[in-house]
PDBQT receptor file of N, H, CA, C and O in Angstrom, charges set to zero:
ATOM      1  N   MET A   1     296.114  18.902  43.981  1.00  0.00    +0.000 N 
ATOM      2  CA  MET A   1     296.712  19.987  44.775  1.00  0.00    +0.000 C 
ATOM      3  C   MET A   1     297.050  19.455  46.167  1.00  0.00    +0.000 C 
ATOM      4  O   MET A   1     296.172  19.035  46.921  1.00  0.00    +0.000 OA
ATOM      5  N   LYS A   2     298.323  19.483  46.483  1.00  0.00    +0.000 N 
ATOM      6  H   LYS A   2     299.037  19.824  45.871  1.00  0.00    +0.000 HD
ATOM      7  CA  LYS A   2     298.743  18.966  47.793  1.00  0.00    +0.000 C 
ATOM      8  C   LYS A   2     298.651  20.059  48.841  1.00  0.00    +0.000 C 
ATOM      9  O   LYS A   2     298.996  21.216  48.597  1.00  0.00    +0.000 OA
ATOM     10  N   LEU A   3     298.177  19.664  50.018  1.00  0.00    +0.000 N 
ATOM     11  H   LEU A   3     297.897  18.724  50.217  1.00  0.00    +0.000 HD
ATOM     12  CA  LEU A   3     298.106  20.612  51.128  1.00  0.00    +0.000 C 
ATOM     13  C   LEU A   3     299.508  20.800  51.685  1.00  0.00    +0.000 C 
ATOM     14  O   LEU A   3     300.121  19.855  52.180  1.00  0.00    +0.000 OA
ATOM     15  N   LYS A   4     300.010  22.026  51.601  1.00  0.00    +0.000 N 
ATOM     16  H   LYS A   4     299.511  22.794  51.199  1.00  0.00    +0.000 HD
ATOM     17  CA  LYS A   4     301.384  22.270  52.041  1.00  0.00    +0.000 C 
ATOM     18  C   LYS A   4     301.422  23.488  52.946  1.00  0.00    +0.000 C 
ATOM     19  O   LYS A   4     300.708  24.466  52.726  1.00  0.00    +0.000 OA
ATOM     20  N   ALA A   5     302.260  23.416  53.960  1.00  0.00    +0.000 N 
ATOM     21  H   ALA A   5     302.840  22.622  54.139  1.00  0.00    +0.000 HD
ATOM     22  CA  ALA A   5     302.401  24.553  54.878  1.00  0.00    +0.000 C 
ATOM     23  C   ALA A   5     303.053  25.712  54.139  1.00  0.00    +0.000 C 
ATOM     24  O   ALA A   5     303.779  25.511  53.164  1.00  0.00    +0.000 OA
ATOM     25  N   ALA A   6     302.789  26.925  54.610  1.00  0.00    +0.000 N 
ATOM     26  H   ALA A   6     302.200  27.088  55.401  1.00  0.00    +0.000 HD
ATOM     27  CA  ALA A   6     303.368  28.107  53.978  1.00  0.00    +0.000 C 
ATOM     28  C   ALA A   6     304.888  28.050  54.088  1.00  0.00    +0.000 C 
ATOM     29  O   ALA A   6     305.601  28.451  53.168  1.00  0.00    +0.000 OA
ATOM     30  N   ALA A   7     305.377  27.549  55.219  1.00  0.00    +0.000 N 
ATOM     31  H   ALA A   7     304.797  27.223  55.966  1.00  0.00    +0.000 HD
ATOM     32  CA  ALA A   7     306.822  27.413  55.418  1.00  0.00    +0.000 C 
ATOM     33  C   ALA A   7     307.123  25.969  55.817  1.00  0.00    +0.000 C 
ATOM     34  O   ALA A   7     307.028  25.615  56.992  1.00  0.00    +0.000 OA
ATOM     35  N   PRO A   8     307.484  25.137  54.841  1.00  0.00    +0.000 N 
ATOM     36  CA  PRO A   8     307.727  23.712  55.122  1.00  0.00    +0.000 C 
ATOM     37  C   PRO A   8     308.906  23.495  56.066  1.00  0.00    +0.000 C 
ATOM     38  O   PRO A   8     308.983  22.453  56.719  1.00  0.00    +0.000 OA
ATOM     39  N   ASP A   9     309.829  24.459  56.153  1.00  0.00    +0.000 N 
ATOM     40  H   ASP A   9     309.767  25.305  55.623  1.00  0.00    +0.000 HD
ATOM     41  CA  ASP A   9     311.004  24.288  57.006  1.00  0.00    +0.000 C 
ATOM     42  C   ASP A   9     310.752  24.788  58.428  1.00  0.00    +0.000 C 
ATOM     43  O   ASP A   9     311.683  24.924  59.221  1.00  0.00    +0.000 OA
ATOM     44  N   LEU A  10     309.489  25.057  58.739  1.00  0.00    +0.000 N 
ATOM     45  H   LEU A  10     308.733  24.945  58.095  1.00  0.00    +0.000 HD
ATOM     46  CA  LEU A  10     309.148  25.539  60.080  1.00  0.00    +0.000 C 
ATOM     47  C   LEU A  10     309.374  24.421  61.097  1.00  0.00    +0.000 C 
ATOM     48  O   LEU A  10     308.958  23.286  60.866  1.00  0.00    +0.000 OA
ATOM     49  N   PRO A  11     310.024  24.725  62.215  1.00  0.00    +0.000 N 
ATOM     50  CA  PRO A  11     310.242  23.695  63.249  1.00  0.00    +0.000 C 
ATOM     51  C   PRO A  11     308.922  23.195  63.812  1.00  0.00    +0.000 C 
ATOM     52  O   PRO A  11     307.903  23.884  63.759  1.00  0.00    +0.000 OA
ATOM     53  N   LEU A  12     308.960  21.970  64.360  1.00  0.00    +0.000 N 
ATOM     54  H   LEU A  12     309.788  21.411  64.403  1.00  0.00    +0.000 HD
ATOM     55  CA  LEU A  12     307.733  21.351  64.874  1.00  0.00    +0.000 C 
ATOM     56  C   LEU A  12     307.150  22.160  66.020  1.00  0.00    +0.000 C 
ATOM     57  O   LEU A  12     305.934  22.334  66.093  1.00  0.00    +0.000 OA
ATOM     58  N   TRP A  13     307.999  22.660  66.921  1.00  0.00    +0.000 N 
ATOM     59  H   TRP A  13     308.987  22.518  66.862  1.00  0.00    +0.000 HD
ATOM     60  CA  TRP A  13     307.467  23.387  68.084  1.00  0.00    +0.000 C 
ATOM     61  C   TRP A  13     306.780  24.671  67.657  1.00  0.00    +0.000 C 
ATOM     62  O   TRP A  13     305.816  25.101  68.290  1.00  0.00    +0.000 OA
ATOM     63  N   LYS A  14     307.274  25.290  66.579  1.00  0.00    +0.000 N 
ATOM     64  H   LYS A  14     308.057  24.941  66.066  1.00  0.00    +0.000 HD
ATOM     65  CA  LYS A  14     306.615  26.516  66.101  1.00  0.00    +0.000 C 
ATOM     66  C   LYS A  14     305.262  26.181  65.497  1.00  0.00    +0.000 C 
ATOM     67  O   LYS A  14     304.292  26.921  65.661  1.00  0.00    +0.000 OA
ATOM     68  N   ARG A  15     305.211  25.042  64.788  1.00  0.00    +0.000 N 
ATOM     69  H   ARG A  15     305.999  24.441  64.655  1.00  0.00    +0.000 HD
ATOM     70  CA  ARG A  15     303.928  24.630  64.215  1.00  0.00    +0.000 C 
ATOM     71  C   ARG A  15     302.931  24.321  65.321  1.00  0.00    +0.000 C 
ATOM     72  O   ARG A  15     301.759  24.686  65.231  1.00  0.00    +0.000 OA
ATOM     73  N   LEU A  16     303.405  23.642  66.373  1.00  0.00    +0.000 N 
ATOM     74  H   LEU A  16     304.357  23.345  66.446  1.00  0.00    +0.000 HD
ATOM     75  CA  LEU A  16     302.529  23.332  67.510  1.00  0.00    +0.000 C 
ATOM     76  C   LEU A  16     302.083  24.611  68.195  1.00  0.00    +0.000 C 
ATOM     77  O   LEU A  16     300.943  24.717  68.648  1.00  0.00    +0.000 OA
ATOM     78  N   LEU A  17     302.990  25.587  68.270  1.00  0.00    +0.000 N 
ATOM     79  H   LEU A  17     303.915  25.501  67.902  1.00  0.00    +0.000 HD
ATOM     80  CA  LEU A  17     302.660  26.869  68.899  1.00  0.00    +0.000 C 
ATOM     81  C   LEU A  17     301.560  27.571  68.105  1.00  0.00    +0.000 C 
ATOM     82  O   LEU A  17     300.601  28.088  68.678  1.00  0.00    +0.000 OA
ATOM     83  N   TRP A  18     301.709  27.583  66.780  1.00  0.00    +0.000 N 
ATOM     84  H   TRP A  18     302.488  27.163  66.314  1.00  0.00    +0.000 HD
ATOM     85  CA  TRP A  18     300.688  28.208  65.935  1.00  0.00    +0.000 C 
ATOM     86  C   TRP A  18     299.354  27.485  66.076  1.00  0.00    +0.000 C 
ATOM     87  O   TRP A  18     298.300  28.112  66.193  1.00  0.00    +0.000 OA
ATOM     88  N   PHE A  19     299.417  26.151  66.063  1.00  0.00    +0.000 N 
ATOM     89  H   PHE A  19     300.273  25.641  65.968  1.00  0.00    +0.000 HD
ATOM     90  CA  PHE A  19     298.192  25.358  66.198  1.00  0.00    +0.000 C 
ATOM     91  C   PHE A  19     297.519  25.648  67.529  1.00  0.00    +0.000 C 
ATOM     92  O   PHE A  19     296.301  25.820  67.588  1.00  0.00    +0.000 OA
ATOM     93  N   GLY A  20     298.304  25.702  68.595  1.00  0.00    +0.000 N 
ATOM     94  H   GLY A  20     299.293  25.562  68.547  1.00  0.00    +0.000 HD
ATOM     95  CA  GLY A  20     297.753  25.984  69.918  1.00  0.00    +0.000 C 
ATOM     96  C   GLY A  20     297.152  27.373  69.994  1.00  0.00    +0.000 C 
ATOM     97  O   GLY A  20     296.093  27.567  70.591  1.00  0.00    +0.000 OA
ATOM     98  N   ALA A  21     297.831  28.347  69.383  1.00  0.00    +0.000 N 
ATOM     99  H   ALA A  21     298.690  28.189  68.898  1.00  0.00    +0.000 HD
ATOM    100  CA  ALA A  21     297.333  29.724  69.427  1.00  0.00    +0.000 C 
ATOM    101  C   ALA A  21     296.017  29.842  68.660  1.00  0.00    +0.000 C 
ATOM    102  O   ALA A  21     295.069  30.468  69.133  1.00  0.00    +0.000 OA
ATOM    103  N   ILE A  22     295.968  29.235  67.476  1.00  0.00    +0.000 N 
ATOM    104  H   ILE A  22     296.738  28.726  67.092  1.00  0.00    +0.000 HD
ATOM    105  CA  ILE A  22     294.736  29.295  66.671  1.00  0.00    +0.000 C 
ATOM    106  C   ILE A  22     293.605  28.553  67.383  1.00  0.00    +0.000 C 
ATOM    107  O   ILE A  22     292.467  29.021  67.408  1.00  0.00    +0.000 OA
ATOM    108  N   TRP A  23     293.928  27.383  67.966  1.00  0.00    +0.000 N 
ATOM    109  H   TRP A  23     294.853  27.003  67.946  1.00  0.00    +0.000 HD
ATOM    110  CA  TRP A  23     292.916  26.600  68.678  1.00  0.00    +0.000 C 
ATOM    111  C   TRP A  23     292.384  27.376  69.875  1.00  0.00    +0.000 C 
ATOM    112  O   TRP A  23     291.175  27.428  70.103  1.00  0.00    +0.000 OA
ATOM    113  N   ALA A  24     293.302  27.985  70.645  1.00  0.00    +0.000 N 
ATOM    114  H   ALA A  24     294.284  27.943  70.459  1.00  0.00    +0.000 HD
ATOM    115  CA  ALA A  24     292.890  28.756  71.819  1.00  0.00    +0.000 C 
ATOM    116  C   ALA A  24     292.038  29.952  71.392  1.00  0.00    +0.000 C 
ATOM    117  O   ALA A  24     291.040  30.270  72.039  1.00  0.00    +0.000 OA
ATOM    118  N   GLY A  25     292.432  30.610  70.305  1.00  0.00    +0.000 N 
ATOM    119  H   GLY A  25     293.242  30.351  69.779  1.00  0.00    +0.000 HD
ATOM    120  CA  GLY A  25     291.656  31.751  69.814  1.00  0.00    +0.000 C 
ATOM    121  C   GLY A  25     290.256  31.324  69.403  1.00  0.00    +0.000 C 
ATOM    122  O   GLY A  25     289.279  32.015  69.691  1.00  0.00    +0.000 OA
ATOM    123  N   GLY A  26     290.161  30.191  68.731  1.00  0.00    +0.000 N 
ATOM    124  H   GLY A  26     290.955  29.629  68.497  1.00  0.00    +0.000 HD
ATOM    125  CA  GLY A  26     288.853  29.703  68.314  1.00  0.00    +0.000 C 
ATOM    126  C   GLY A  26     287.980  29.351  69.508  1.00  0.00    +0.000 C 
ATOM    127  O   GLY A  26     286.788  29.658  69.526  1.00  0.00    +0.000 OA
ATOM    128  N   VAL A  27     288.577  28.706  70.506  1.00  0.00    +0.000 N 
ATOM    129  H   VAL A  27     289.545  28.457  70.491  1.00  0.00    +0.000 HD
ATOM    130  CA  VAL A  27     287.814  28.329  71.702  1.00  0.00    +0.000 C 
ATOM    131  C   VAL A  27     287.343  29.577  72.447  1.00  0.00    +0.000 C 
ATOM    132  O   VAL A  27     286.198  29.644  72.894  1.00  0.00    +0.000 OA
ATOM    133  N   LEU A  28     288.236  30.570  72.579  1.00  0.00    +0.000 N 
ATOM    134  H   LEU A  28     289.167  30.515  72.216  1.00  0.00    +0.000 HD
ATOM    135  CA  LEU A  28     287.861  31.809  73.270  1.00  0.00    +0.000 C 
ATOM    136  C   LEU A  28     286.747  32.519  72.512  1.00  0.00    +0.000 C 
ATOM    137  O   LEU A  28     285.807  33.028  73.122  1.00  0.00    +0.000 OA
ATOM    138  N   THR A  29     286.850  32.556  71.181  1.00  0.00    +0.000 N 
ATOM    139  H   THR A  29     287.614  32.142  70.686  1.00  0.00    +0.000 HD
ATOM    140  CA  THR A  29     285.819  33.214  70.375  1.00  0.00    +0.000 C 
ATOM    141  C   THR A  29     284.477  32.503  70.534  1.00  0.00    +0.000 C 
ATOM    142  O   THR A  29     283.443  33.145  70.719  1.00  0.00    +0.000 OA
ATOM    143  N   LEU A  30     284.504  31.167  70.460  1.00  0.00    +0.000 N 
ATOM    144  H   LEU A  30     285.344  30.646  70.310  1.00  0.00    +0.000 HD
ATOM    145  CA  LEU A  30     283.258  30.409  70.616  1.00  0.00    +0.000 C 
ATOM    146  C   LEU A  30     282.674  30.613  72.006  1.00  0.00    +0.000 C 
ATOM    147  O   LEU A  30     281.460  30.744  72.157  1.00  0.00    +0.000 OA
ATOM    148  N   GLY A  31     283.531  30.640  73.019  1.00  0.00    +0.000 N 
ATOM    149  H   GLY A  31     284.518  30.533  72.896  1.00  0.00    +0.000 HD
ATOM    150  CA  GLY A  31     283.065  30.861  74.384  1.00  0.00    +0.000 C 
ATOM    151  C   GLY A  31     282.434  32.233  74.535  1.00  0.00    +0.000 C 
ATOM    152  O   GLY A  31     281.405  32.390  75.192  1.00  0.00    +0.000 OA
ATOM    153  N   LEU A  32     283.063  33.222  73.921  1.00  0.00    +0.000 N 
ATOM    154  H   LEU A  32     283.899  33.094  73.387  1.00  0.00    +0.000 HD
ATOM    155  CA  LEU A  32     282.536  34.586  74.000  1.00  0.00    +0.000 C 
ATOM    156  C   LEU A  32     281.177  34.673  73.307  1.00  0.00    +0.000 C 
ATOM    157  O   LEU A  32     280.244  35.282  73.830  1.00  0.00    +0.000 OA
ATOM    158  N   ILE A  33     281.074  34.059  72.123  1.00  0.00    +0.000 N 
ATOM    159  H   ILE A  33     281.832  33.565  71.699  1.00  0.00    +0.000 HD
ATOM    160  CA  ILE A  33     279.798  34.069  71.388  1.00  0.00    +0.000 C 
ATOM    161  C   ILE A  33     278.725  33.354  72.203  1.00  0.00    +0.000 C 
ATOM    162  O   ILE A  33     277.593  33.829  72.293  1.00  0.00    +0.000 OA
ATOM    163  N   ALA A  34     279.079  32.207  72.798  1.00  0.00    +0.000 N 
ATOM    164  H   ALA A  34     279.999  31.821  72.725  1.00  0.00    +0.000 HD
ATOM    165  CA  ALA A  34     278.113  31.457  73.607  1.00  0.00    +0.000 C 
ATOM    166  C   ALA A  34     277.664  32.284  74.805  1.00  0.00    +0.000 C 
ATOM    167  O   ALA A  34     276.484  32.279  75.157  1.00  0.00    +0.000 OA
ATOM    168  N   ALA A  35     278.601  32.998  75.436  1.00  0.00    +0.000 N 
ATOM    169  H   ALA A  35     279.560  33.002  75.150  1.00  0.00    +0.000 HD
ATOM    170  CA  ALA A  35     278.254  33.825  76.593  1.00  0.00    +0.000 C 
ATOM    171  C   ALA A  35     277.313  34.953  76.178  1.00  0.00    +0.000 C 
ATOM    172  O   ALA A  35     276.352  35.252  76.886  1.00  0.00    +0.000 OA
ATOM    173  N   VAL A  36     277.584  35.576  75.042  1.00  0.00    +0.000 N 
ATOM    174  H   VAL A  36     278.366  35.334  74.467  1.00  0.00    +0.000 HD
ATOM    175  CA  VAL A  36     276.726  36.669  74.563  1.00  0.00    +0.000 C 
ATOM    176  C   VAL A  36     275.334  36.137  74.249  1.00  0.00    +0.000 C 
ATOM    177  O   VAL A  36     274.333  36.757  74.608  1.00  0.00    +0.000 OA
ATOM    178  N   ILE A  37     275.270  34.982  73.575  1.00  0.00    +0.000 N 
ATOM    179  H   ILE A  37     276.084  34.478  73.284  1.00  0.00    +0.000 HD
ATOM    180  CA  ILE A  37     273.966  34.393  73.236  1.00  0.00    +0.000 C 
ATOM    181  C   ILE A  37     273.192  34.065  74.513  1.00  0.00    +0.000 C 
ATOM    182  O   ILE A  37     271.996  34.338  74.607  1.00  0.00    +0.000 OA
ATOM    183  N   ARG A  38     273.885  33.475  75.499  1.00  0.00    +0.000 N 
ATOM    184  H   ARG A  38     274.857  33.254  75.423  1.00  0.00    +0.000 HD
ATOM    185  CA  ARG A  38     273.213  33.150  76.760  1.00  0.00    +0.000 C 
ATOM    186  C   ARG A  38     272.714  34.417  77.445  1.00  0.00    +0.000 C 
ATOM    187  O   ARG A  38     271.617  34.437  78.003  1.00  0.00    +0.000 OA
ATOM    188  N   PHE A  39     273.524  35.473  77.400  1.00  0.00    +0.000 N 
ATOM    189  H   PHE A  39     274.415  35.456  76.947  1.00  0.00    +0.000 HD
ATOM    190  CA  PHE A  39     273.144  36.728  78.041  1.00  0.00    +0.000 C 
ATOM    191  C   PHE A  39     271.937  37.349  77.346  1.00  0.00    +0.000 C 
ATOM    192  O   PHE A  39     271.037  37.879  77.998  1.00  0.00    +0.000 OA
ATOM    193  N   VAL A  40     271.926  37.279  76.004  1.00  0.00    +0.000 N 
ATOM    194  H   VAL A  40     272.657  36.849  75.474  1.00  0.00    +0.000 HD
ATOM    195  CA  VAL A  40     270.830  37.882  75.233  1.00  0.00    +0.000 C 
ATOM    196  C   VAL A  40     269.550  37.065  75.380  1.00  0.00    +0.000 C 
ATOM    197  O   VAL A  40     268.461  37.630  75.482  1.00  0.00    +0.000 OA
ATOM    198  N   LEU A  41     269.678  35.733  75.393  1.00  0.00    +0.000 N 
ATOM    199  H   LEU A  41     270.563  35.274  75.310  1.00  0.00    +0.000 HD
ATOM    200  CA  LEU A  41     268.487  34.878  75.451  1.00  0.00    +0.000 C 
ATOM    201  C   LEU A  41     268.007  34.639  76.871  1.00  0.00    +0.000 C 
ATOM    202  O   LEU A  41     267.017  33.940  77.086  1.00  0.00    +0.000 OA
ATOM    203  N   ARG A  42     268.707  35.220  77.845  1.00  0.00    +0.000 N 
ATOM    204  H   ARG A  42     269.511  35.788  77.671  1.00  0.00    +0.000 HD
ATOM    205  CA  ARG A  42     268.302  35.006  79.240  1.00  0.00    +0.000 C 
ATOM    206  C   ARG A  42     266.913  35.598  79.474  1.00  0.00    +0.000 C 
ATOM    207  O   ARG A  42     266.680  36.758  79.136  1.00  0.00    +0.000 OA
ATOM    208  N   PRO A  43     265.986  34.826  80.045  1.00  0.00    +0.000 N 
ATOM    209  CA  PRO A  43     264.622  35.331  80.263  1.00  0.00    +0.000 C 
ATOM    210  C   PRO A  43     264.571  36.365  81.387  1.00  0.00    +0.000 C 
ATOM    211  O   PRO A  43     263.500  36.888  81.696  1.00  0.00    +0.000 OA
TER     212      PRO A  43
């Protein structure tokens, strides 16, 4: 099974945009979770 994009004809800049958006969302989510954990575990 070959790994293939949903739209192979997608321009490179759109793919980079999607990658950046997903990466930024993941970083923001991880940061938010880390902040909540720090807030909850604060002595």
